[in-house]
C-alpha positions in Angstrom: 125.9 128.7 108.9 124.1 126.5 106.7 120.2 127.8 105.9 117.8 125.2 104.7 114.6 126.1 103.3 112.1 123.0 103.7 109.4 122.4 101.4 107.4 120.1 103.4 106.9 119.6 107.4 108.9 116.0 107.6 112.0 117.4 106.0 111.7 120.1 108.6 111.2 117.8 111.6 114.1 116.1 110.5 116.4 118.5 111.1 114.8 120.8 113.6 112.6 118.7 116.0 115.0 117.0 118.6 116.2 120.5 119.3 112.5 122.3 119.7 111.5 119.0 122.0 114.3 120.1 124.8 112.2 122.9 125.4 108.6 121.2 124.1 106.1 123.2 126.2 108.0 126.4 125.4 107.6 125.8 121.8 104.4 123.9 121.5 103.0 126.6 119.2 105.6 125.8 116.3 105.9 122.2 117.2 102.3 121.5 116.7 101.8 123.9 113.9 104.8 121.2 112.0 103.6 118.3 113.1 99.9 118.8 112.0 101.4 120.1 108.5 103.0 116.8 108.3 98.9 114.9 109.0 97.1 117.8 106.6 99.6 119.7 103.8 97.4 122.0 103.5 95.7 122.7 106.8 96.5 126.1 106.9 95.3 127.0 103.4 98.7 128.7 102.0 102.2 127.4 101.2 104.4 127.3 104.7 107.0 128.7 105.3 109.5 126.0 107.0 113.3 127.0 107.5 116.5 126.1 109.5 120.0 127.4 110.2 122.5 125.1 111.6 126.4 125.5 112.5 128.7 122.8 113.6 127.2 123.0 117.6 123.7 122.1 116.0 120.3 123.9 114.8 120.5 127.5 115.7 117.7 128.8 114.1 114.1 127.2 113.4 111.3 129.3 111.7 108.1 128.2 110.3 105.4 130.6 109.0 101.9 129.6 107.8 100.7 133.2 106.1 98.9 135.2 106.8 100.0 134.1 110.0 103.2 136.0 111.8 106.5 134.0 111.7 107.7 132.1 114.8 111.3 131.7 115.9 113.3 129.2 117.5 117.0 129.5 119.5 118.0 127.3 121.5 119.4 130.2 123.6 119.8 134.4 123.8 123.9 134.5 123.4 123.9 133.8 119.5 121.4 135.1 116.7 123.5 135.1 113.7 121.4 132.6 111.9 118.0 135.3 111.8 120.2 137.2 109.2 120.3 134.2 106.6 116.3 134.0 107.9 115.5 137.9 106.9 117.3 137.6 103.5 115.5 134.4 102.5 112.0 135.8 103.6 112.9 139.0 101.0 114.7 137.2 98.2 111.5 134.7 98.2 108.9 137.7 98.9 107.0 136.2 101.5 104.7 138.6 103.4 105.8 138.5 106.9 103.5 140.5 109.0 105.1 140.2 112.3 107.6 137.9 114.2 106.7 136.3 117.7 109.1 134.6 119.4 111.0 135.1 123.0 111.3 138.9 123.8 115.3 139.2 122.8 114.9 136.6 119.9 111.6 138.7 118.4 113.2 142.2 119.0 116.4 141.1 117.5 115.0 139.8 113.8 112.5 142.8 114.3 115.8 144.9 114.7 117.0 143.2 111.5 113.9 143.0 109.5 113.4 147.1 110.0 117.2 147.6 108.6 116.5 146.0 105.7 112.9 146.8 104.9 112.1 149.9 106.2 109.4 148.7 108.4 108.1 150.4 111.3 108.3 147.7 114.3 105.4 148.2 117.4 105.5 145.8 119.8 101.8 144.2 120.5 100.9 141.6 123.2 103.2 139.9 125.8 102.0 136.8 126.7 103.0 133.9 129.5 103.2 130.0 128.1 102.3 127.9 131.0 102.6 123.9 131.5 100.3 121.8 133.8 101.3 118.3 135.1 98.9 117.9 137.5 95.5 119.2 137.8 94.7 121.2 141.2 90.6 120.8 141.9 89.1 124.1 141.6 85.7 124.6 143.7 82.9 123.1 141.3 80.0 125.2 140.0 76.6 124.2 139.5 76.4 122.5 136.1 78.4 119.8 134.2 81.6 119.4 131.7 80.2 118.5 128.6 81.5 117.8 124.6 80.2 120.2 122.0 77.6 119.0 119.4 76.7 119.9 116.1 73.5 121.8 117.8 76.1 124.4 119.4 77.6 125.6 115.8 76.3 128.8 116.1 77.2 129.4 119.3 80.6 128.1 118.9 80.8 130.8 116.3 79.7 133.4 118.2 82.1 132.8 121.5 84.8 132.6 118.8 84.3 135.8 117.9 84.1 137.4 121.0 87.4 135.3 122.0 89.2 137.1 119.2 87.4 140.5 120.1 88.5 140.0 123.5 92.3 138.2 123.0 93.4 140.9 120.1 90.7 143.2 119.3 89.5 141.7 116.1 86.1 140.0 116.3 86.1 138.5 112.8 88.5 135.3 113.2 88.4 132.4 110.9 85.8 130.7 112.3 86.7 127.4 110.1 89.3 126.7 113.0 86.2 126.9 115.6 84.3 124.9 113.3 87.1 121.9 112.8 87.8 122.1 116.5 83.7 121.1 117.2 83.6 118.4 114.2 86.5 116.6 115.7 85.4 116.4 119.1 87.9 118.7 120.8 85.2 121.8 121.8 83.9 121.6 125.0 81.4 123.5 127.1 80.4 123.6 130.8 76.7 124.0 130.9 74.5 124.9 133.8 71.1 125.1 132.5 72.6 126.1 129.0 76.1 126.5 128.0 78.1 129.3 129.8 81.7 128.8 129.0 84.0 127.3 125.7 87.4 126.2 125.7 89.2 123.6 122.7 91.8 121.3 122.7 94.5 121.3 120.0 97.9 121.2 118.6 98.9 118.0 120.1 102.7 117.5 120.5 104.5 114.4 121.2 104.0 114.7 124.8 101.7 117.4 125.6 98.8 119.5 124.1 97.3 122.8 124.1 93.9 124.8 125.3 92.8 127.7 123.9 89.4 129.3 122.8 88.8 129.7 126.4 85.7 132.0 126.5 82.9 132.9 129.0 80.6 135.6 127.7 80.5 138.8 129.9 76.9 138.2 131.8 78.6 134.7 132.9 81.9 136.0 134.1 83.1 135.6 137.7 80.8 132.6 138.6 84.0 129.7 138.2 82.2 128.2 135.0 86.0 128.9 132.8 88.2 127.1 135.5 86.3 124.3 136.0 86.1 124.1 132.3 89.3 124.0 131.7 90.5 122.3 134.8 88.6 119.2 133.7 89.6 119.5 129.9 93.3 119.2 131.2 92.3 116.2 133.0 90.9 114.9 130.2 94.3 115.6 128.1 96.5 114.2 131.0 94.2 110.8 131.3 94.3 110.6 127.4 98.3 110.0 127.6 99.8 113.0 127.6 102.1 114.2 130.3 101.1 118.2 130.0 99.0 120.9 128.8 99.9 124.0 127.8 97.9 127.7 127.5 99.1 131.1 126.6 97.8 134.1 128.4 98.0 137.8 127.5 100.3 138.9 130.8 98.3 142.0 131.2 95.3 140.0 132.2 95.9 139.3 135.8 92.8 137.9 136.4 93.2 134.9 134.0 96.6 134.4 135.2 95.3 133.8 138.8 93.1 131.4 137.4 94.9 129.4 135.4 97.7 129.2 138.4 95.0 128.5 140.7 94.7 124.8 139.2 98.3 123.6 138.4 99.4 125.9 135.4 103.1 127.5 136.2 104.8 130.2 133.8 107.4 128.2 131.8 108.5 131.2 129.1 107.4 134.7 128.1 106.6 135.4 124.1 106.1 138.6 122.2 104.5 139.6 119.2 106.0 142.1 117.2 104.3 143.7 114.6 105.7 145.0 111.1 104.0 148.3 109.5 104.7 149.4 106.3 104.9 153.2 105.8 101.8 152.9 103.7 100.2 151.4 106.8 99.5 148.2 108.9 99.5 144.5 108.4 96.7 142.9 109.6 98.7 140.4 111.9 96.6 136.8 112.5 97.1 134.6 115.6 97.9 131.4 115.1 95.1 128.8 115.7 
């Protein structure tokens, strides 16, 4: 096994991109982060951890972490996790802060077991998520209102709704608002407007053939009226019309409503992933979701 730690995303992608792209939708988070680091090396405000482990058969592990966010892991299958020990050893040697790991369940649990054994940290399984892919939109019933791009005048609303989104999804109403503000400035935030804004969604993390939809939020008083469904459908179509082959989004597996809504407009599950949080004996580390 050959372990390589990369100082820049270009080197990481030169070795890992072709392997990761074989399941581009399922690995869109890792790939999207790495591609953004090529364009914007300081995008996440910290030195990223980028590593690969190779064998004679090719890439066995790819790992990406942008502190304080959790570690992302890729392996080509669930039959050989030998390279995960090399990643754990390197993280410890480099004194990297590792608040948690996100990957397919077998990968995440195997790494968590290795990490716990080496550090004494407790492991707590967090959110279970499903990665969905859409290649053709099934148009939903249209509620009153219209699809619109968010503008500078929506900034305070976007900030409030980003807090609401993080509270609903992660139990944390204090997100890094810079990401939402950046999406607004780039023209990547969209609203469903019925008199005034009723729902929000964003496009983010483009990959060679796809793009992710995130920050889907409707305030409680406007829910169950079809606003978010219509908004996500229209935004998905815009992404496809822009030349991408597919759209991706993540859902909490425990939220049957959102999973059903997205299926109704053409999204299909392609992979399940879990978060495992690492907690030191003295207390918990705060795990931040990647944007």
